[in-house]
OpenMM code with the backbone's topology and positions (N, CA, C; nanometers):
from openmm import Vec3, app, unit

residues = "UNK UNK UNK UNK UNK UNK UNK UNK UNK UNK UNK UNK UNK UNK UNK UNK UNK UNK UNK UNK UNK UNK UNK UNK UNK UNK UNK UNK UNK UNK UNK UNK UNK UNK UNK UNK UNK UNK UNK UNK UNK UNK UNK UNK UNK UNK UNK UNK UNK UNK UNK UNK UNK UNK UNK UNK UNK UNK UNK UNK UNK UNK UNK UNK UNK UNK UNK UNK UNK UNK UNK UNK UNK UNK UNK UNK UNK UNK UNK UNK UNK UNK UNK UNK UNK UNK UNK UNK UNK UNK UNK UNK UNK UNK UNK UNK UNK UNK UNK UNK UNK UNK UNK".split()
positions = [
    Vec3(0.9745, 1.6350, -0.1979),
    Vec3(0.9076, 1.5920, -0.0773),
    Vec3(0.8654, 1.4466, -0.0948),
    Vec3(0.8920, 1.3652, 0.0060),
    Vec3(0.8440, 1.2287, 0.0047),
    Vec3(0.7924, 1.1932, 0.1429),
    Vec3(0.7209, 1.0828, 0.1501),
    Vec3(0.6643, 1.0373, 0.2768),
    Vec3(0.6725, 0.8856, 0.2835),
    Vec3(0.6734, 0.8352, 0.4031),
    Vec3(0.6588, 0.6920, 0.4266),
    Vec3(0.5216, 0.6746, 0.4888),
    Vec3(0.4379, 0.5936, 0.4239),
    Vec3(0.3001, 0.5757, 0.4696),
    Vec3(0.2749, 0.4306, 0.5069),
    Vec3(0.1720, 0.4109, 0.5882),
    Vec3(0.1310, 0.2769, 0.6283),
    Vec3(-0.0039, 0.2476, 0.5645),
    Vec3(-0.0138, 0.1311, 0.4976),
    Vec3(-0.1401, 0.0902, 0.4360),
    Vec3(-0.1447, -0.0618, 0.4352),
    Vec3(-0.2449, -0.1180, 0.4983),
    Vec3(-0.2604, -0.2627, 0.4979),
    Vec3(-0.1511, -0.3356, 0.5730),
    Vec3(-0.0928, -0.2716, 0.6747),
    Vec3(0.0114, -0.3354, 0.7531),
    Vec3(0.1489, -0.3309, 0.6888),
    Vec3(0.1618, -0.2633, 0.5764),
    Vec3(0.2907, -0.2517, 0.5079),
    Vec3(0.3286, -0.1041, 0.4980),
    Vec3(0.4566, -0.0774, 0.4764),
    Vec3(0.5054, 0.0587, 0.4651),
    Vec3(0.5538, 0.0852, 0.3228),
    Vec3(0.5233, 0.2045, 0.2727),
    Vec3(0.5606, 0.2422, 0.1367),
    Vec3(0.6223, 0.3812, 0.1370),
    Vec3(0.7298, 0.3985, 0.0591),
    Vec3(0.7881, 0.5309, 0.0385),
    Vec3(0.7214, 0.5891, -0.0851),
    Vec3(0.6582, 0.7068, -0.0732),
    Vec3(0.5795, 0.7622, -0.1829),
    Vec3(0.6176, 0.9079, -0.2113),
    Vec3(0.6000, 0.9455, -0.3374),
    Vec3(0.6083, 1.0839, -0.3840),
    Vec3(0.4727, 1.1166, -0.4458),
    Vec3(0.4463, 1.2436, -0.4705),
    Vec3(0.3222, 1.2815, -0.5379),
    Vec3(0.3215, 1.2236, -0.6785),
    Vec3(0.2089, 1.1637, -0.7189),
    Vec3(0.1960, 1.1071, -0.8517),
    Vec3(0.2300, 0.9591, -0.8600),
    Vec3(0.2846, 0.9003, -0.7543),
    Vec3(0.3175, 0.7573, -0.7551),
    Vec3(0.1909, 0.6727, -0.7570),
    Vec3(0.1996, 0.5569, -0.8230),
    Vec3(0.0893, 0.4605, -0.8257),
    Vec3(0.1338, 0.3382, -0.7458),
    Vec3(0.0514, 0.2997, -0.6462),
    Vec3(0.0847, 0.1895, -0.5564),
    Vec3(-0.0190, 0.0787, -0.5651),
    Vec3(0.0246, -0.0432, -0.5366),
    Vec3(-0.0664, -0.1551, -0.5164),
    Vec3(-0.0654, -0.1865, -0.3676),
    Vec3(-0.1768, -0.1562, -0.3004),
    Vec3(-0.1869, -0.1806, -0.1568),
    Vec3(-0.2912, -0.2884, -0.1317),
    Vec3(-0.3027, -0.3324, -0.0082),
    Vec3(-0.4056, -0.4289, 0.0269),
    Vec3(-0.5430, -0.3689, -0.0056),
    Vec3(-0.6385, -0.4546, -0.0353),
    Vec3(-0.7702, -0.4106, -0.0809),
    Vec3(-0.8366, -0.3172, 0.0202),
    Vec3(-0.8899, -0.2059, -0.0301),
    Vec3(-0.9673, -0.1121, 0.0512),
    Vec3(-1.1125, -0.1185, 0.0059),
    Vec3(-1.2027, -0.0762, 0.0926),
    Vec3(-1.3456, -0.0877, 0.0638),
    Vec3(-1.4007, 0.0259, -0.0214),
    Vec3(-1.3192, 0.1229, -0.0559),
    Vec3(-1.3645, 0.2378, -0.1339),
    Vec3(-1.3812, 0.2012, -0.2812),
    Vec3(-1.4710, 0.2723, -0.3476),
    Vec3(-1.4971, 0.2532, -0.4904),
    Vec3(-1.3907, 0.3262, -0.5728),
    Vec3(-1.3648, 0.2814, -0.6963),
    Vec3(-1.2727, 0.3543, -0.7835),
    Vec3(-1.3197, 0.4983, -0.8046),
    Vec3(-1.2271, 0.5912, -0.7960),
    Vec3(-1.2589, 0.7330, -0.8102),
    Vec3(-1.2672, 0.8047, -0.6764),
    Vec3(-1.2881, 0.7314, -0.5680),
    Vec3(-1.2958, 0.7944, -0.4364),
    Vec3(-1.1561, 0.8225, -0.3832),
    Vec3(-1.1497, 0.9173, -0.2902),
    Vec3(-1.0218, 0.9520, -0.2300),
    Vec3(-1.0125, 0.8923, -0.0898),
    Vec3(-0.8916, 0.8499, -0.0544),
    Vec3(-0.8667, 0.7980, 0.0794),
    Vec3(-0.7494, 0.8739, 0.1387),
    Vec3(-0.7399, 0.8717, 0.2708),
    Vec3(-0.6292, 0.9373, 0.3392),
    Vec3(-0.5412, 0.8294, 0.4015),
    Vec3(-0.4116, 0.8357, 0.3742),
    Vec3(-0.3174, 0.7376, 0.4257),
    Vec3(-0.2461, 0.7923, 0.5485),
    Vec3(-0.2055, 0.7015, 0.6373),
    Vec3(-0.1405, 0.7402, 0.7622),
    Vec3(0.0091, 0.7629, 0.7391),
    Vec3(0.0595, 0.8846, 0.7671),
    Vec3(0.2035, 0.9100, 0.7488),
    Vec3(0.2846, 0.8577, 0.8672),
    Vec3(0.4002, 0.8010, 0.8376),
    Vec3(0.4935, 0.7563, 0.9413),
    Vec3(0.6173, 0.8443, 0.9449),
    Vec3(0.6485, 0.9067, 0.8291),
    Vec3(0.7645, 0.9948, 0.8180),
    Vec3(0.7382, 1.0908, 0.7028),
    Vec3(0.7779, 1.2160, 0.7200),
    Vec3(0.7668, 1.3161, 0.6139),
    Vec3(0.9051, 1.3789, 0.5962),
    Vec3(0.9502, 1.3886, 0.4722),
    Vec3(1.0769, 1.4545, 0.4435),
    Vec3(1.0507, 1.5676, 0.3456),
    Vec3(1.0783, 1.6888, 0.3887),
    Vec3(1.0595, 1.8072, 0.3054),
    Vec3(1.1940, 1.8777, 0.2961),
    Vec3(1.2609, 1.8646, 0.1801),
    Vec3(1.3974, 1.9158, 0.1603),
    Vec3(1.4917, 1.8520, 0.2624),
    Vec3(1.5428, 1.9282, 0.3575),
    Vec3(1.6343, 1.8717, 0.4571),
    Vec3(1.5645, 1.8421, 0.5896),
    Vec3(1.4383, 1.8793, 0.6023),
    Vec3(1.3636, 1.8571, 0.7258),
    Vec3(1.3000, 1.7186, 0.7261),
    Vec3(1.3126, 1.6474, 0.8379),
    Vec3(1.2448, 1.5185, 0.8547),
    Vec3(1.1557, 1.5273, 0.9762),
    Vec3(1.0299, 1.4907, 0.9577),
    Vec3(0.9334, 1.4915, 1.0667),
    Vec3(0.9046, 1.3483, 1.1081),
    Vec3(0.9245, 1.3162, 1.2363),
    Vec3(0.9015, 1.1816, 1.2872),
    Vec3(0.8030, 1.1772, 1.4027),
    Vec3(0.7918, 1.2858, 1.4759),
    Vec3(0.7078, 1.2832, 1.5962),
    Vec3(0.5596, 1.2847, 1.5595),
    Vec3(0.4793, 1.2242, 1.6436),
    Vec3(0.3368, 1.2083, 1.6167),
    Vec3(0.2647, 1.3421, 1.6062),
    Vec3(0.3009, 1.4382, 1.6915),
    Vec3(0.2323, 1.5678, 1.6864),
    Vec3(0.2679, 1.6453, 1.5596),
    Vec3(0.3898, 1.6299, 1.5085),
    Vec3(0.4274, 1.6955, 1.3832),
    Vec3(0.3620, 1.6255, 1.2631),
    Vec3(0.3548, 1.4913, 1.2663),
    Vec3(0.2934, 1.4170, 1.1559),
    Vec3(0.1442, 1.4428, 1.1459),
    Vec3(0.0800, 1.4766, 1.2571),
    Vec3(-0.0636, 1.5052, 1.2562),
    Vec3(-0.0952, 1.6297, 1.1733),
    Vec3(0.0049, 1.7126, 1.1475),
    Vec3(-0.0153, 1.8342, 1.0692),
    Vec3(-0.0144, 1.8084, 0.9188),
    Vec3(0.0244, 1.6872, 0.8773),
    Vec3(0.0346, 1.6538, 0.7353),
    Vec3(-0.0805, 1.5645, 0.6912),
    Vec3(-0.1124, 1.5755, 0.5638),
    Vec3(-0.2223, 1.4991, 0.5048),
    Vec3(-0.1723, 1.4357, 0.3746),
    Vec3(-0.1977, 1.3048, 0.3590),
    Vec3(-0.1591, 1.2342, 0.2368),
    Vec3(-0.2870, 1.1790, 0.1753),
    Vec3(-0.3235, 1.2332, 0.0598),
    Vec3(-0.4479, 1.1963, -0.0067),
    Vec3(-0.4155, 1.1114, -0.1288),
    Vec3(-0.4873, 0.9991, -0.1419),
    Vec3(-0.4686, 0.9090, -0.2555),
    Vec3(-0.6043, 0.8828, -0.3197),
    Vec3(-0.6032, 0.8600, -0.4510),
    Vec3(-0.7255, 0.8322, -0.5257),
    Vec3(-0.7234, 0.6846, -0.5669),
    Vec3(-0.8328, 0.6133, -0.5409),
    Vec3(-0.8426, 0.4718, -0.5770),
    Vec3(-0.8654, 0.4616, -0.7271),
    Vec3(-0.7760, 0.3910, -0.7959),
    Vec3(-0.7879, 0.3745, -0.9404),
    Vec3(-0.8680, 0.2499, -0.9760),
    Vec3(-0.8364, 0.1378, -0.9113),
    Vec3(-0.9086, 0.0138, -0.9388),
    Vec3(-0.8825, -0.0869, -0.8286),
    Vec3(-0.9679, -0.1885, -0.8242),
    Vec3(-0.9510, -0.3020, -0.7345),
    Vec3(-0.9542, -0.4268, -0.8206),
    Vec3(-0.8574, -0.5160, -0.8002),
    Vec3(-0.8475, -0.6351, -0.8846),
    Vec3(-0.7796, -0.7466, -0.8070),
    Vec3(-0.7524, -0.8559, -0.8782),
    Vec3(-0.6783, -0.9678, -0.8210),
    Vec3(-0.5410, -0.9746, -0.8859),
    Vec3(-0.4406, -1.0114, -0.8068),
    Vec3(-0.3046, -1.0238, -0.8574),
    Vec3(-0.2894, -1.1553, -0.9337),
    Vec3(-0.1724, -1.1757, -0.9917),
    Vec3(-0.1447, -1.3005, -1.0614),
    Vec3(-0.1488, -1.4169, -0.9629),
    Vec3(-0.1775, -1.5354, -1.0159),
    Vec3(-0.1870, -1.6525, -0.9308),
    Vec3(-0.0494, -1.6963, -0.8826),
    Vec3(-0.0442, -1.7299, -0.7538),
    Vec3(0.0754, -1.7877, -0.6940),
    Vec3(0.0470, -1.9354, -0.6728),
    Vec3(0.1339, -2.0224, -0.7231),
    Vec3(0.1154, -2.1666, -0.7096),
    Vec3(0.1929, -2.2147, -0.5879),
    Vec3(0.1226, -2.2843, -0.4986),
    Vec3(0.1834, -2.3415, -0.3789),
    Vec3(0.1858, -2.4921, -0.3983),
    Vec3(0.3041, -2.5526, -0.3962),
    Vec3(0.3181, -2.6955, -0.4205),
    Vec3(0.3909, -2.7584, -0.3026),
    Vec3(0.3267, -2.8573, -0.2372),
    Vec3(0.3920, -2.9284, -0.1283),
    Vec3(0.4175, -3.0710, -0.1729),
    Vec3(0.5294, -3.1253, -0.1282),
    Vec3(0.5706, -3.2581, -0.1720),
    Vec3(0.6432, -3.3279, -0.0588),
    Vec3(0.6091, -3.4537, -0.0354),
    Vec3(0.6806, -3.5342, 0.0631),
    Vec3(0.7428, -3.6533, -0.0079),
    Vec3(0.8685, -3.6665, 0.0097),
    Vec3(0.9447, -3.7706, -0.0569),
    Vec3(0.9053, -3.9112, -0.0059),
    Vec3(0.9035, -4.0077, -0.0927),
    Vec3(0.8843, -4.1502, -0.0627),
    Vec3(0.7439, -4.1877, -0.0160),
    Vec3(0.6500, -4.0936, -0.0101),
    Vec3(0.5151, -4.1271, 0.0350),
    Vec3(0.4112, -4.1048, -0.0738),
    Vec3(0.4551, -4.0615, -0.1906),
    Vec3(0.3649, -4.0302, -0.3018),
    Vec3(0.2597, -3.9272, -0.2610),
    Vec3(0.3010, -3.8324, -0.1797),
    Vec3(0.2091, -3.7286, -0.1335),
    Vec3(0.2515, -3.5944, -0.1923),
    Vec3(0.1634, -3.5341, -0.2676),
    Vec3(0.1876, -3.4000, -0.3196),
    Vec3(0.0545, -3.3271, -0.3320),
    Vec3(0.0621, -3.1954, -0.3190),
    Vec3(-0.0582, -3.1137, -0.3228),
    Vec3(-0.0253, -2.9835, -0.3954),
    Vec3(-0.1123, -2.9401, -0.4826),
    Vec3(-0.0931, -2.8178, -0.5584),
    Vec3(-0.2113, -2.7261, -0.5320),
    Vec3(-0.1831, -2.6058, -0.4863),
    Vec3(-0.2868, -2.5060, -0.4593),
    Vec3(-0.2497, -2.3767, -0.5294),
    Vec3(-0.3485, -2.2924, -0.5512),
    Vec3(-0.3245, -2.1610, -0.6085),
    Vec3(-0.3894, -2.0546, -0.5227),
    Vec3(-0.3362, -1.9335, -0.5297),
    Vec3(-0.3922, -1.8226, -0.4515),
    Vec3(-0.3790, -1.6939, -0.5315),
    Vec3(-0.4861, -1.6149, -0.5338),
    Vec3(-0.4840, -1.4831, -0.5963),
    Vec3(-0.5257, -1.3806, -0.4922),
    Vec3(-0.4369, -1.2861, -0.4640),
    Vec3(-0.4605, -1.1850, -0.3620),
    Vec3(-0.5317, -1.0638, -0.4223),
    Vec3(-0.6329, -1.0122, -0.3529),
    Vec3(-0.6977, -0.8879, -0.3943),
    Vec3(-0.6060, -0.7705, -0.3630),
    Vec3(-0.6100, -0.6666, -0.4473),
    Vec3(-0.5335, -0.5454, -0.4221),
    Vec3(-0.6117, -0.4263, -0.4734),
    Vec3(-0.5748, -0.3093, -0.4256),
    Vec3(-0.6287, -0.1831, -0.4753),
    Vec3(-0.5123, -0.1017, -0.5288),
    Vec3(-0.5312, -0.0433, -0.6444),
    Vec3(-0.4295, 0.0419, -0.7040),
    Vec3(-0.4686, 0.1861, -0.6746),
    Vec3(-0.3776, 0.2622, -0.6133),
    Vec3(-0.4054, 0.4009, -0.5757),
    Vec3(-0.2960, 0.4920, -0.6303),
    Vec3(-0.3344, 0.6163, -0.6579),
    Vec3(-0.2387, 0.7192, -0.7006),
    Vec3(-0.2308, 0.8239, -0.5910),
    Vec3(-0.1097, 0.8605, -0.5527),
    Vec3(-0.0904, 0.9631, -0.4502),
    Vec3(-0.1182, 1.0989, -0.5138),
    Vec3(-0.2231, 1.1622, -0.4681),
    Vec3(-0.2648, 1.2913, -0.5255),
    Vec3(-0.1839, 1.4073, -0.4670),
    Vec3(-0.1752, 1.4127, -0.3335),
    Vec3(-0.1001, 1.5245, -0.2738),
    Vec3(-0.0492, 1.4869, -0.1348),
    Vec3(0.0654, 1.5451, -0.1054),
    Vec3(0.1242, 1.5386, 0.0273),
    Vec3(0.1336, 1.6834, 0.0726),
    Vec3(0.0526, 1.7217, 0.1698),
    Vec3(0.0470, 1.8624, 0.2052),
    Vec3(0.0279, 1.8805, 0.3551),
    Vec3(0.0509, 2.0036, 0.3959),
    Vec3(0.0268, 2.0426, 0.5339),
    Vec3(-0.1196, 2.0778, 0.5501),
    Vec3(-0.1781, 2.0411, 0.6608),
    Vec3(-0.3210, 2.0706, 0.6844),
    Vec3(-0.3433, 2.2176, 0.7063),
] * unit.nanometer
topology = app.Topology()
chain = topology.addChain("A")
for resn in residues:
    res = topology.addResidue(resn, chain)
    for name in ("N", "CA", "C"):
        topology.addAtom(name, app.Element.getBySymbol(name[0]), res)
């Protein structure tokens, strides 16, 4: 069984036990969150309709919240001696998919 879930404006294909890095959530480590399913596949059955997806529950446990590696942004304009170097570190939450089940 697998599911496609939406978290932080992005879509992820998940199985039970998978560990994901999603956009930062406000929950503390150890708390459980519920993710929104977009598609559920159980053996040969695929559920896509909203009323069928409402019957499923995807529970994930927050493992930690941290910052990702630094991304260096460098802009340069030729012949004007203009250059700029910036860095950015994005916050993320690491979650483990605990269960994909029917309500």
